[in-house]
N, C-alpha and C positions, 0 to 999 in steps of 0.2 A: 601420382599416375592413376591411382584408383578414382580419385575425384574427377580427373579429366575424362576418364572413361564413363563415369556416370553422366557428366555433362553432355558427352557425345550422344549417349543413349537417349537423353531427353532434349536433344537439340531442336527438334521440330516444335515441341511444346513450348520451349523457351522463346523461340522466334515468334510463335503465335501470341504468347503473353506480352512480349515486348511490343509487338505490332499493335495489340489492343491498347496497350498503355499509351503509345504514341498517338493512336487514333483518338483516344479519349482526350488527350492533351490538345490536339488540333481542333477537335470538335468543341471543346470548352472555349477555346480562343475564338472560334468561329461564332459560337453562340453569343459570347460577350460582344463581339464586333457587331453582330446583328442587333443585339439589344441597344448598343450605343447608337447605331444608325436609326433605329426606331425612335429612340428618345430625341434625337436631333430632329427627326421628321415631326414628332409631336410638338416640338417647340417652334416649328417653322410657321411664321405668320404670313409669309407671302414670297413671291418669286417674280422676277422680271428679267427676260432675256437669259434665263438660266441662273441669274444671280439671286441667291436666297437670302432672306433676312429673318432672323429669329426674333422671338418676342422680347428678349432682353435688349437687343439692338434697336428694335423699333421703339420700345419704351424709353430708351436713352434719348432718341431723337425727339420724342414727345416731351420729355422732361426739359430738354434743352429749349425747345420752342415755347413751352409753357412759361419758363422763367423769363424769356424775352418778352412775351405778351404781358405778363404781370408787371414787368419793369416799365414797359412803354406805356401801359395804361394806368400805372400807379395803383394797382390793386393787389391784395394779398391772396385772394382765391378766385377761381373761376367756377361758374355754375356747371351743372352736368351738361346742359345743352352746349355751352361754350367749349367744354372739354371734348365733346363729341365732334363738334365742328373743327376743333384744332387737330384732332386725330385724323380727320378726313383730309385736312390740308397737308399734314405731314405725309400721309400715304400718297396723295396725288403728287406732291413734290418729289418724293422718292422715286415714283414710277417715271415721271417726266425727266428727272435727272439721269436715271439709268438709260433711258431711250436716247436722249440728246447726247450724252457722253459717248454712247456706242456709235451713233451716226456720225458725230463730229470726229471721233477717233478714226473712222474709216477714211476720212479725207484730210486728216491732219489739222483739223481746225481746233485752235486753242485760244485761251485768254492769257496774254502775257502780263507779267508784273508791271511793265511799262503802261499797258492799257489801263490797268487797275489804278495806277498812280495818276494817270490823266483824268480818270473819272473823279477821283478824290480832289484833284486840283480844280476841276470844273465846279464841283460841289453842288450840283443841282439835282442829282439823282434822288427820287423820292425816298429810297431806302436810307440814304445818308442823312436826309433831313429829319429822320425820326431818331437820330442818335443824339447823345448829350453834347456833341461837338459842333453845334450850330452857332455861328456868330449872330448874336441878336441884332446887331446893327445892319448887317448885310442880308440876313436871312438865308445865308448859304453855309454849307458845310465848310468848316475851317480845318484844314489838314494840320495846321500848326498846333491847334488845340489837341488834336489826336496825338501828335508827336510828343507834346508835353506830358499828356496823360501816360503814354507808354513808358516814358522815361521815369515818371513818378512811380508808376507801378513796379518797375524793375527795382527802384530804390526802396520803396516803402511796402512792397508786397508782403514782406515777412513780418511787418509790424502788426501784432495781434489786434490793436485798436483800429487799424485801418484796413486790415487784410480782407474782411468780409465785403465791405463796400467796394474796394478796389477790384476784388475778384468778380463781383457781380457785373461791374461795368466792363471788365476785361472779357468775360465770357460773352457778354452782349455784343461787344465789338467783333469777337471771333466769329460769331454767328452771322453778323451783318456782312463781314468780309467774305465768308464762304458763300452766302446767298448772292452777294453782288457778283462774284465770279461765275456762279451758276447761271444767274439771270443774264449776264452779258454774253455767255456762250450760247444760250438759247436764242437771244436776239440776233446774234451774228448768223446762226444757222438759219433762222427764219428769214433774215434779210437775203441770205444766199438763195434760198428757195424762191422767195418773192421776186428776186431779180432775174429769175429764169422766165418770168412772165412779163413780156415787154409790151409797151404801147408804141404807137407810131402815128404820124399825122393823118394817115388814111382812116384808121380805126377811130381816131379822135373826132374827125369830121363826121363820120357816120354816126357816132354816138351823140354828137351835138344835134345833128339833124333829127335823129330819132327822138331825142328828148324835147325838142322845141317845135317840131311840126305837129300842129293840132288839126284834128279831123272831126267834122260833123257828119253824122250818118242818120239815116232813117232805118230803124231796126225792127224787124219782124221776129217775134219770139213765141215759142210754145214751151211752157215749163214742163219738166218731167212730172211734177206733182199733179198735173192735170190728168194723168193716167193713173188709175187705181192699181196698187201693187198686186192685188188679187187677180188682175187681168193679165198678169205676166207669168208665164210658165217657165220655171227654172229647173233644169235636170241636173243630175250628178255630173254628167259629162260636161255641161256648161260650166259648172263650178270648177271641175278639174282643169279645163282648158284655161280659164281665167287665172286660176292659181298658178299654173305653169308660166303663163304670160307675165305675171307680176311677182314671180317667186322671190326675186331679189329684195322686194319690199319686206319680206317676212324673215329675213336673215337676222339672227341675233348673235352677238359676240360674247354674251354673258348668260349663264344659266339663270333662269327665274323659276319660281314655283307659285302655284295657286293654292290658297288655303280657304277653308271655312272655319269659323271659330265662334265660340260663345264666351263672352266676357261679362262678368257680373261684379259690380262695385258694391261693397258692403257699406251700408249707411246706418246712421243711428236710428234705433227703433223709437216708438212713441214713449216707451218706458225710459229709454236713455235721455230723451229730450226732457221729460218731466223731471228726472233727477237733476239734470244740469240747470233747468229753470229754477228749481228749488234753491240751488246754490246761488244763482244770480239774484234771486229775490232777497235772499238773506244778505248778500253783499250790498244790495241797494238800500235795504233798511238800515244796515250798520253805518253806511256812509251818510245817510240822511240824518241819523241820530248824532253825528259828530264823532264817530269812532276814528281812531288813527288811520288815515288813508293808506299808509304804507303797510300796516298790519292787515287791513281788509284785502288789499290787492294781493299780498303774499299768500294769505290763507285761501283765497279763492283761486290760486294758481293761475293768475292772469298771464297771458302771453305778452302783454305789454307792461313793462315794469314802471313803478312809480319812483321817481328820483327826488321829488320835492323841489325841483328847479323849474322856474317858469320858462317856457319855450315858445317859439313861433309855431304857427299852425302846420308848417311843413314838417315838423318833427313828429306829428301824430298821423295815424292811419287816415286815409281819405274820408272814411265814413265817420270817424270821430271828429275830424276837422270840420266837416259839414254840420255836425250836430251842435258843437259848442257855439256856433254863430247865433243860434236861436235860444241859448240858455242864459239865465241870469246868474249872478254871483251867488254861490251857495246852493244852487239847484242841483238835485240828483235825478237822473233819468230813471224811468222804469226800464226793465230789461227789453232790449230790442234786437232783432235779427238782421244780420248783414249777409245776404245770399252770395255776394261776390266772393267772400272769403269763408263762407260757411261758419259764421260765428254768432254767439249771443254776446251782448255787450251791455255794460252799465257805465255811465259817465257821471262824475261830479265835477262841476266847475268851481274850484276853490278860490281863484282870483284871476283878475285880468288887469295887467299893468302896461304902461308904455315904458319901454326900456330901449337902450341903444343896441343895434344889431352888431356894431363893431366898437370895441373899446381899446384904446392905446394905454398901456400901463408900463411901469417898471417896478422892480422889486429888489430887495436885499434879503437873502436868506441868512439867518443868524443861528449859529450853533455854539456849543461850549462844552467844557469838561463835564458840567452838570446842567440839568434843565434850569435850575435856579440861576446859574451863571448866564445861560442863554437868554432867559427872561430879562435879566438885569441889563445885558448889553443891548437887547432890542429896545428896551425902554429909553435908554440913552440916545440911540439912533433916532427913534421916533421923536423924542423931545427936540433933538438938534434940527431935524428937518422941519418940524413945526415952527422952530425959531428962525428959519431961513437959511440953514446950512445947505451947501451944494450937494445934491443927491449923488452926482457922479463921483465926486471926490470921496464921499463916505463909502460908496460901493467899492471903489478901488482900494480904500483903506482895509476893507475886509475881504480883499482878494476877488472881487467881482466887477463886472463891467457896468452894471446898472443900465444896460441897453434897453431902449424902449421896444416894446413888442405889441402886436395886435392880437386881441382875442375876439373871435366871431362866434355867433350863436351856433353855427354849423359845426364848430369844433367840439362842442360838448353836449348838444341837446339830443343826440341820438345814442347816448350812453345807455347801456342796459343795466347798469348799477351805479350807485353813488354813495360813498361813505359820508359820514357827518362832516369830517374835516374838509373833504373836497367840496361838499355842498356849501359850507361856510365860506370857503375860499372864493368860489364862483359868485355867490350872492354878494360878497363884499365888493368884488370888482364891478359887478353889475349895478350896485346901488351907490357907489361913491361918486361924488361930483368931481368935475375937472379940478385938479391940483389938490384934492383931498388926500390925506394920508391915513393909513390904518395899520395898527400893530396886531397881527393875527397870531394867536397861540396854537401850536400843534404839539402832538405828543413827543415829537423828536426835536422841537425847537420852535423858533418864531420866524415869521416872514413880515417884513415891513413893506407895504404896497403903497404906491402913489399912482392915481389915474391921471393921465396927461391929455387925453382927448376922448370924445364920445361922438359917434356918427350914426346916422340912419336910424332915427327913432321908429320903433315898430311895436305892434301889440304882441304881448307875450301872455301865455296862459299857463296857470298852474292847474293841471287837470289830473284827477285820479281816474284811471281807466281799468275796468275789469273786462278783458276780452278773452273769450274761451271758445275754441273750436267745438262744434257740435259733433263730438266723437261717438263712435259706437262702443259698447261695452264688450268685454270678453265673451259674455253669454250670447250677445247678438252675433258676434263674429263666429262663435262656435256653431250656432244654429244655422247660419248661412253656409258655413263650410260643410256641415253634415248634409245639408240639402243638396249642395252642388256636387259633393262627393258621391251621393246616391245617384244623381243624374248621370255622372260620368261612368260610374261602375255598372249601371244598368243599360247603358247605350254604347256598345263597343264598335258600332259602324257609323259611317257618315249618314246613312239613311235613317238609322234609329235616332241619331242626334237631332236631325231635322224634324223627324216625325213627332218626337216627344218633347221638344223644347218648350212649346207653348203650355203643355201640361204642367211643367215645373215653373212656368213664369219667365222663361228665357227666350232670347231671340238669336237665331243663327245668322251671322254676318259673313260676307265673302270678301276676300282680297285677292286680286289677280296680280300676277307678275311681281312677286316679292323678290328683292335682291338680297344676297347675303351681306352686302355692305351697309344695309340699313341698321339703325341702332336700337330699334324696338319692334315689338309685335303689337298690332292693334293700337298704336299710339300710347302704350303703357310703359312705364319705367320698369327696370329690373326684370327684363324678359330675356336675358341672354340664354338661359337654359332652354327656353321655348324656341329661341332662334336656332340653337344648336340642334334641337330635335327636328325642326322643320327641314334643315338641310342635310339631315342624316336619314330621314324617314323615307319609306317607299309609298307610292301612290295608294290611296284609300286607307292608310293607317290613321289611327286616332291616338292622340297623345295622352299622357297622364295628366292629372290635375296640377296646375301651376299656381302658386301664390305669388303675386307680383304687384306692380304699382307701388304705392307708398304703404305696403302691407295692408291694402284695403281692396285688392282685386283678385278675383278667381278666374282662371282661364283654362279652356280646353281647346285644342287645335286639331283639325283634320286636314291632311294633305290630299288635295284633289287632283293635282296635275303637276308634272315636272316638264319644263320646257328646256331641253338641253341646248348647248351651243350648237349652232347650225340653223337649218331652215325649220321654221315652225310647221307642224303638220296642218293639213287642210282643215281638220276638225277644229283646231285651235283658233283658226281665223275665218271660219266658214261664214259668220255673220257679215264680216267686212267684205269678203269676196262676193257674197250674195248681193250686197248693195251695189257693187260694181257691175255685176251681171244684169241686175234689174235695170240699172241706168242704161247699160248698153242696149238692152232689148227695147226699152222705151224710146231711145234715140232712133233705133231702126224703124219702129212704128211711125214716129214723127217724120223721119226721112222719107218713108214711102208715101206718107200723106202729102208731103210737100214736093214730091217728084214732079218735074216738069215746070215748076213755078219759075217765071222769068222776071217778075217785078213785084214790088211791094203790095200792090193792089190784089194780085193773084194770091199772094201769101195770106193777106187779110181775109180773103174769101174762103180760104181753107181753114180758118179759125185762129190764125196767128194774131197776137196782140202787136200793135204798131206804136212805137215811141220814137221820139227824137233824142239822140244821145250826142252831146257836144264835147269838144275839147279832148278828144281821145289822143293819147300819145303812145308810141311803141314801148316806152320804158315803164309804163304803169298799167296794171290790170284795170279793166273796165268793170265797174259795179253796175249790174243790170237790175233796176228796180222791179221789173216784171217777174223775174225769177228769183230775186233775193240772193244773188250769188255774185262772187267776184270771178271775172272771166279773162284770164291772161291770153287764152287762145284767140279771143275776139280782137284784142289789141294788135296781135300779130297779123291776123287776117286783114284787118282794116289797113294796116301799114303797107300791105302788099298790093293794094288796088289803087287805081288812079281816080281822080275826081270824075264823077259821073258813072263809074262802073257799078255793076250789080254783082253780088257774090255768085261765084260759079257753082258752088255746091253748098249743101246744108252743112253748117258748122256745128260740131259737137262741143258743147260746153259743160261746165260743172253742174249747172242748174237747169239747163234746157237746150233746145236746138234753135239755131239762128240763121236768118237770111238778112242781108242789109244792102243798102245803096249808099255810096259815098257822095255826099252833097257838096262838101267844100273841104279843101286842104289849104291851110295858111301857116306861115311861120309865126311863132309866138311873138307878140309885139314886145319890142324892147330887148330881145335877146341878141347879144353880140358874141361872136365866136372869138375865143381866145385860145389858140392852139395849145400853149404851154399849160394853161389852167386845166383844160379838159384832159390833156395827157397826164397831168398830176392826179386828177380824179381817178382815171383809169388805173394808174399805178397803185393808188391807195386801195382800190377795189381788188387788184391782183394780190396785194399783201394780205388782205382779209381772206381771200380764197386760199392763199398759201398757208395761212394760219390753221387751216383745217387738215394740214398734213399730219398733225399729231394723231388724229383719229385713225388714219391708215397705219401709222407706225405702231400705235397701241394694239391694234388688232393682230399685228404680226409679232408682238413682243412676248407672247406666251405668258401673259400676266395671270398670276394666281393670287387671289385675295382670301386669306383665311382669318381675317381679323375677328370675324364673328365668333370664333372659337375662344377668343381671349378677352374681348371687351364687350 
């Protein structure tokens, strides 16, 4: 009871303590939830119609597509530019898929399994023709080949020897099937939109007449450039009025930014060049004296390896291939520079021989419990073949097929290294005559080879090449970095960067309307950090120093202007608006000058140039030689008048003001009206117009692209 009394006395305090504990618990959970949400946001690469995609999901799509591209192009790796292009394709596909799926879902538009099966049975879709399931005789996709593969995959997919190759093809097919369904849905939706735009016999006939009625005119023109720009007064109110009139032209759906930047590429100094030249001269002297070419090339750290195998000219860099044409056997060149790849080079032509570009051969690999046993067995096989024994039967006796195979120069001449045994093997195949046999000894056994055919004799060259990039030294880079760092640290504003650039030997460059979807800054590699800075900075800020490019560029950036989504401010487009205002005012001056003119002669008397312009049609703009501009409005005005009529008002064009008289209107000779053909043309044009619907849907999709933060 005493204990209960004490609790009652301290009841309020206990309630407060318990309340604080509960609050702390709830606050901790809320904090964790906020942190989790922030982490998710930090990993978000983009958004379409409220559907978010994080960096892991996007990378998975990129990896999937990358494997498809590598398999279809039969390559192991993609270049940086190819990867950037691939990422753009993946992003655009993701955006389009989300938009189409949303719009199609609203009207219940789908692609059924039956439609997909019909596409595969037809077998002509370009995507299907890039798969391994194409019948070489018909040139069409063969669904039975696919069915057989899927059955084999199900049966052999767990076989470790086959699993990898089967898995690659299976994933490739899954990708194609998914893309085929997406592509078909997009085509159905576009066809639905296009079929809302109908053609009819009346519009077809009008289009045919407009396309085939040719008009000859006499044209009086006064070019705008005949009036000096300085004679035209433009006020701020003029600019504002024109801006308001054409405001829709200045609407942008994606934020862009203007920058100024200084980029400096570090290059080898005179001392660096002299040091490299000394190395190259030493290599040239050693090669000339007969030193081992492989050792000379290795010690000189050549970027082009020496294998000791004669190769066609296509195996050598273009500058080396051009050089060896003018060299004699045994000649060594003096060091020479190739500016296209920034290298110094030394070349020695060791030999030039005529050899087959393609060789057919067969072989029997011989092993044994010991090397001596293998040698003994190989000798007996070699002796038997020389005596006329059947090669295939001997191969089968030793568990091999002895199948003939082709070796081409391209299969080995681009190798970056070559051990002695491989060199001996290739040289033997290259030098054996047809039906000759050779017993080759290797560290692990023997190979008995027989050449069965030789084709396409070509010149092959054994060339020792010392090729070395003219690199800058660490000291040179350090000096350049210190100088650039001083420039950046002493100039913290855009004005100072520009004012003092020349003093340091730099040049400030400008780039307008930069998008965050671009892959680099100033055309340089490895500028992701600079890109992130640009789209996080505020106007007039100057960035820190960035090391970028191929570790040879120094960069500083200043953000000069942010153009947000919406209408661009008048200041940002003032030059463009001013040109329009100047043109309008010049037209008004010319219009007043030509007021009351009723014929070509009167126009000429007022200073107009008179020319004959023939074969004008309504469907094509007129190019006016006198003003040097294309004039769609003139084609429309001419079509509206009858033969013999004179224009009722001065016509405003792109390059000048015009008056004209219609001399003759005739139907184009040989043109025959085919209603169905013209209606089909108009339908195709409608489909092209409908294809632009994606632009409208994109603008309404709330697309957020944060890829620049990750790639």
